[in-house]
C-alpha positions as CSV (number, residue, x, y, z in Angstrom):
1,X,-6.3,-22.5,9.3
2,X,-7.8,-21.5,6.0
3,X,-6.6,-17.9,5.7
4,X,-4.3,-17.0,2.8
5,X,-3.2,-13.5,3.9
6,X,-1.4,-12.3,7.1
7,X,-1.6,-8.7,8.1
8,X,1.3,-8.0,10.4
9,X,0.1,-5.2,12.7
10,X,2.7,-5.2,15.4
11,X,1.4,-2.0,17.1
12,X,-2.3,-2.6,17.9
13,X,-4.3,-0.1,19.9
14,X,-7.2,-0.1,22.3
15,X,-8.9,2.9,20.7
16,X,-11.4,5.2,22.5
17,X,-13.4,7.4,20.2
18,X,-14.9,10.3,22.2
19,X,-17.1,13.0,20.7
20,X,-17.5,16.5,22.1
21,X,-20.0,19.2,21.2
22,X,-17.0,21.6,21.2
23,X,-13.5,20.8,22.4
24,X,-11.9,23.5,24.5
25,X,-8.2,23.3,25.3
26,X,-7.2,24.0,28.9
27,X,-10.8,23.4,30.1
28,X,-12.8,20.4,31.5
29,X,-14.5,18.7,28.5
30,X,-17.3,16.2,29.0
31,X,-17.8,13.8,26.1
32,X,-21.1,13.4,24.4
33,X,-20.4,9.8,23.4
34,X,-17.7,7.1,23.8
35,X,-17.0,4.1,21.6
36,X,-14.2,1.6,22.1
37,X,-12.6,-0.1,19.1
38,X,-9.9,-2.7,18.4
39,X,-7.6,-0.6,16.2
40,X,-4.2,-0.5,14.5
41,X,-3.1,-0.5,10.9
42,X,-2.8,-4.2,10.6
43,X,-6.0,-4.9,12.5
44,X,-7.9,-2.4,10.3
45,X,-6.5,-4.0,7.1
46,X,-7.4,-7.5,8.2
47,X,-10.9,-6.4,9.0
48,X,-11.2,-4.8,5.6
49,X,-10.0,-7.9,3.7
50,X,-12.5,-10.0,5.7
51,X,-15.3,-7.6,5.0
52,X,-15.0,-8.7,1.3
53,X,-13.6,-12.2,1.8
54,X,-14.6,-13.5,5.2
55,X,-11.9,-15.5,7.0
56,X,-9.3,-14.8,4.2
57,X,-6.9,-12.7,6.3
58,X,-5.4,-13.2,9.8
59,X,-3.8,-10.5,11.9
60,X,-0.4,-11.2,13.5
61,X,0.3,-9.0,16.5
62,X,1.6,-8.5,20.0
63,X,-1.0,-8.3,22.8
64,X,-0.7,-7.8,26.5
65,X,-2.5,-6.8,29.6
66,X,-6.2,-6.0,30.0
67,X,-6.3,-3.9,26.8
68,X,-4.7,-6.7,24.8
69,X,-7.1,-9.2,26.1
70,X,-10.0,-6.9,25.2
71,X,-8.7,-6.6,21.6
72,X,-8.3,-10.4,21.3
73,X,-11.8,-11.0,22.6
74,X,-13.3,-8.3,20.4
75,X,-11.8,-9.7,17.2
76,X,-12.8,-13.3,18.0
77,X,-16.1,-13.3,19.9
78,X,-19.3,-14.2,18.1
79,X,-20.6,-10.6,18.0
80,X,-17.2,-9.2,16.9
81,X,-15.2,-9.3,13.7
82,X,-14.2,-13.0,13.8
83,X,-10.7,-12.2,12.5
84,X,-8.2,-15.1,12.7
85,X,-5.3,-14.1,15.0
86,X,-1.6,-15.0,15.4
87,X,-0.7,-13.7,18.8
88,X,2.5,-13.3,20.8
89,X,1.4,-12.4,24.3
90,X,3.6,-9.8,26.0
91,X,4.5,-8.7,29.5
92,X,3.8,-5.1,28.5
93,X,0.3,-3.8,28.1
94,X,-1.1,-3.0,24.7
95,X,-1.2,0.8,24.1
96,X,-4.3,3.0,24.2
97,X,-5.2,5.5,21.6
98,X,-7.7,8.2,22.4
99,X,-9.5,10.0,19.5
100,X,-11.1,13.3,20.2
101,X,-13.7,14.6,17.8
102,X,-15.0,18.2,17.9
103,X,-18.5,18.0,16.5
104,X,-18.7,21.8,16.0
105,X,-15.7,21.9,13.7
106,X,-15.5,18.3,12.5
107,X,-11.8,18.1,13.5
108,X,-10.3,15.0,14.9
109,X,-7.3,14.8,17.3
110,X,-5.5,11.6,18.3
111,X,-3.6,11.0,21.5
112,X,-1.5,7.9,21.3
113,X,0.2,6.3,24.3
114,X,3.8,5.0,23.9
115,X,4.0,1.4,22.9
116,X,5.3,-1.1,25.5
117,X,8.6,-2.8,25.0
118,X,8.5,-6.3,23.7
119,X,11.2,-8.8,24.5
120,X,13.3,-10.8,22.1
121,X,11.6,-14.0,23.3
122,X,8.2,-12.4,22.4
123,X,9.5,-11.3,19.0
124,X,10.9,-14.8,18.3
125,X,7.6,-16.4,19.3
126,X,5.6,-14.2,16.8
127,X,8.2,-15.0,14.0
128,X,7.9,-18.7,14.6
129,X,4.1,-18.6,14.5
130,X,4.2,-16.7,11.2
131,X,6.8,-19.0,9.8
132,X,4.5,-22.0,10.6
133,X,1.8,-20.5,8.2
134,X,4.1,-19.1,5.5
135,X,4.0,-22.0,3.0
136,X,0.3,-21.5,2.4
137,X,0.2,-17.7,2.2
138,X,-0.5,-15.6,-0.9
139,X,0.4,-12.3,0.7
140,X,1.9,-10.8,3.8
141,X,0.9,-7.2,4.6
142,X,3.4,-5.2,6.7
143,X,1.5,-2.4,8.3
144,X,2.6,0.7,10.2
145,X,5.4,0.8,12.8
146,X,6.8,-1.8,15.1
147,X,7.0,-1.5,18.9
148,X,10.3,-0.9,20.8
149,X,12.3,-4.2,20.9
150,X,10.9,-5.4,17.6
151,X,12.9,-3.2,15.2
152,X,14.1,-6.2,13.1
153,X,10.7,-7.9,12.9
154,X,9.5,-6.5,9.6
155,X,12.8,-7.4,7.8
156,X,12.7,-10.9,9.2
157,X,9.1,-11.4,8.1
158,X,9.9,-10.0,4.7
159,X,12.7,-12.5,4.3
160,X,10.4,-15.4,5.3
161,X,7.8,-14.2,2.8
162,X,10.4,-13.8,0.1
163,X,11.4,-17.4,0.5
164,X,7.9,-18.4,-0.7
165,X,7.8,-17.6,-4.5
166,X,4.0,-17.6,-4.4
167,X,3.7,-15.0,-1.6
168,X,3.5,-11.3,-2.4
169,X,4.7,-8.6,0.1
170,X,2.5,-5.5,0.7
171,X,3.7,-2.5,2.7
172,X,1.8,0.4,4.3
173,X,4.4,2.5,6.1
174,X,7.2,4.9,5.4
175,X,9.3,5.3,8.5
176,X,12.4,3.1,8.7
177,X,11.4,1.0,5.7
178,X,14.6,1.1,3.8
179,X,15.5,-2.5,4.6
180,X,12.0,-3.7,3.9
181,X,11.4,-2.0,0.5
182,X,13.7,-4.3,-1.5
183,X,11.3,-7.1,-0.8
184,X,8.0,-5.3,-1.5
185,X,5.7,-6.0,-4.4
186,X,2.9,-3.6,-3.6
187,X,3.4,-0.3,-1.8
188,X,0.4,1.6,-0.5
189,X,1.4,5.1,0.7
190,X,-0.1,8.5,1.3
191,X,1.1,11.3,-1.0
192,X,2.8,13.2,1.8
193,X,4.6,10.1,2.9
194,X,5.7,9.3,-0.6
195,X,7.1,12.8,-1.0
196,X,8.9,12.5,2.4
197,X,10.4,9.1,1.4
198,X,11.7,10.3,-2.0
199,X,12.8,13.8,-0.7
200,X,10.4,15.5,-3.2
201,X,10.0,19.0,-1.6
202,X,9.1,20.9,-4.8
203,X,6.1,23.2,-5.2
204,X,4.6,21.3,-8.2
205,X,1.0,20.2,-8.3
206,X,0.2,16.9,-6.5
207,X,-0.1,14.9,-9.7
208,X,3.3,16.0,-11.0
209,X,4.8,15.4,-7.5
210,X,3.4,11.9,-7.5
211,X,4.7,11.1,-11.0
212,X,8.2,12.3,-10.2
213,X,8.3,10.4,-6.9
214,X,7.1,7.1,-8.5
215,X,9.9,7.3,-11.0
216,X,12.4,7.8,-8.3
217,X,11.0,4.9,-6.2
218,X,10.9,2.4,-9.1
219,X,14.5,3.3,-10.0
220,X,15.5,2.8,-6.3
221,X,13.6,-0.5,-5.9
222,X,13.5,-2.2,-9.4
223,X,11.5,-5.2,-8.1
224,X,8.6,-3.1,-6.8
225,X,5.6,-3.8,-9.0
226,X,2.8,-1.4,-7.8
227,X,2.6,1.9,-6.0
228,X,-0.9,3.0,-4.7
229,X,-1.0,6.6,-3.6
230,X,-3.8,8.1,-1.6
231,X,-4.4,11.8,-0.6
232,X,-7.4,11.8,1.7
233,X,-10.5,12.9,-0.3
234,X,-8.3,14.2,-3.1
235,X,-7.3,12.4,-6.3
236,X,-5.5,9.1,-5.9
237,X,-2.9,7.5,-8.2
238,X,-1.8,4.0,-9.1
239,X,1.5,3.3,-10.7
240,X,2.8,0.1,-12.3
241,X,6.3,-1.0,-13.0
242,X,5.2,-1.6,-16.6
243,X,8.5,-3.2,-17.8
244,X,8.5,-5.7,-14.9
245,X,4.9,-6.6,-15.3
246,X,4.9,-6.7,-19.1
247,X,2.1,-4.2,-19.6
248,X,1.9,-0.9,-21.6
249,X,-0.1,1.4,-19.3
250,X,1.8,2.5,-16.1
251,X,-0.2,5.3,-14.5
252,X,-3.8,5.9,-13.5
253,X,-5.7,8.8,-11.9
254,X,-8.7,8.1,-9.6
255,X,-11.3,10.7,-8.6
256,X,-13.1,9.9,-5.4
257,X,-16.8,10.6,-4.5
258,X,-16.8,13.8,-2.4
259,X,-18.6,13.7,0.9
260,X,-20.3,16.7,2.6
261,X,-18.8,17.7,6.0
262,X,-21.7,16.4,7.9
263,X,-21.4,13.0,6.2
264,X,-17.8,12.4,7.6
265,X,-18.3,10.7,10.9
266,X,-14.9,9.1,11.5
267,X,-12.1,9.1,8.8
268,X,-9.5,7.3,10.9
269,X,-8.7,4.0,9.4
270,X,-9.8,4.9,5.9
271,X,-6.3,4.4,4.5
272,X,-6.2,0.9,6.0
273,X,-9.6,0.2,4.4
274,X,-8.2,1.2,1.0
275,X,-5.4,-1.4,1.3
276,X,-7.5,-4.2,2.7
277,X,-10.3,-4.0,0.2
278,X,-7.8,-3.5,-2.6
279,X,-6.0,-6.7,-1.6
280,X,-9.2,-8.7,-1.3
281,X,-10.5,-7.6,-4.7
282,X,-7.1,-8.1,-6.4
283,X,-7.2,-11.8,-5.4
284,X,-10.8,-12.0,-6.5
285,X,-10.5,-10.1,-9.8
286,X,-6.8,-10.3,-10.8
287,X,-7.0,-6.6,-11.8
288,X,-5.1,-4.1,-9.6
289,X,-6.6,-1.0,-11.2
290,X,-10.2,-2.1,-10.5
291,X,-9.1,-3.5,-7.0
292,X,-7.8,0.0,-6.1
293,X,-11.0,1.6,-7.2
294,X,-12.9,-0.7,-4.9
295,X,-10.5,0.1,-2.1
296,X,-11.0,3.9,-2.5
297,X,-14.8,3.5,-2.6
298,X,-14.7,1.4,0.6
299,X,-12.6,3.9,2.4
300,X,-15.1,6.7,1.5
301,X,-18.0,4.5,2.7
302,X,-16.1,3.8,5.9
303,X,-15.8,7.5,6.7
304,X,-19.6,7.7,7.1
305,X,-19.6,5.4,10.2
306,X,-18.1,5.9,13.7
307,X,-16.4,2.5,13.7
308,X,-12.9,1.2,13.1
309,X,-11.3,0.8,9.7
310,X,-12.8,-1.9,7.5
311,X,-16.4,-1.3,8.6
312,X,-18.8,0.1,6.0
313,X,-22.3,-0.4,4.7
314,X,-22.8,-2.3,1.5
315,X,-25.2,0.4,0.1
316,X,-22.6,3.1,0.9
317,X,-19.9,1.1,-0.8
318,X,-22.0,0.6,-3.9
319,X,-22.9,4.3,-4.1
320,X,-19.2,5.3,-3.6
321,X,-18.0,2.8,-6.2
322,X,-20.3,4.2,-8.9
323,X,-18.9,7.7,-8.2
324,X,-15.2,6.7,-8.1
325,X,-13.7,7.1,-11.6
326,X,-10.4,6.1,-13.1
327,X,-8.5,7.6,-16.1
328,X,-5.2,6.6,-17.7
329,X,-2.4,9.1,-17.3
330,X,0.3,7.4,-19.3
């Protein structure tokens, strides 16, 4: 296979996006529309990478049952996303995620089924399939949570990736990541997740909180090279381990193009879009600052469509890119 990146999305979802004129709790609600998507953090990230560099990223995941088969077919059929896949088929069925959008308020609610348990045999099978591809990879992206039974998966994959000196490790997740973080090169994290991970509960302004937390994280994990921090439509931040990378500038502030309320159709998966496009542009340009700007612009453009993460129009991307600015902090 020709892909150079593997997005490990161990917890995929068969996602149903339903829209209601007005969602009323404790009443019968009839949906105005229904869309079905192949979703999950790794799946969205792979779709985002391939939107920029087609065929460059495979997704590695567990799939099972009718929902798992639908996701597999959707990602590979001629009219779908054509994303290369590394699959360990499971006895348990892939979970369903139901997204409820209230059109009157613009609010979005997610109902997520529990993940099915995977067996040690199924975990071993996925590890062996990834190991087979490892020598040719430039990056492994570890995305989100792992299902019950696969608690050691992310650490084992990190060790495999670490054995290849040419392979970077990217992480998007903050729960139970302590054993993975020592291997990570690039960490993409939401601001509230970063604050929770570093125990920063102060009442400072977001930028000061981010700066304080990045210092703590670089001290705790000295081999970490980059931290990309998002905060929804608010300012984003990129931090570099300047001493490790041999550069002078270490902190950048990004201002994102604001969208009107009626322009935001589906924001779910925007964070995954940031990461995927950032990774693709980094390997294209060799410039993490500019790559992150592209990722933020793509995420904004993604919010204007009802589809899964990684789907955006080129004209929207270009408009958002022009309006996404970057400034040096320190």
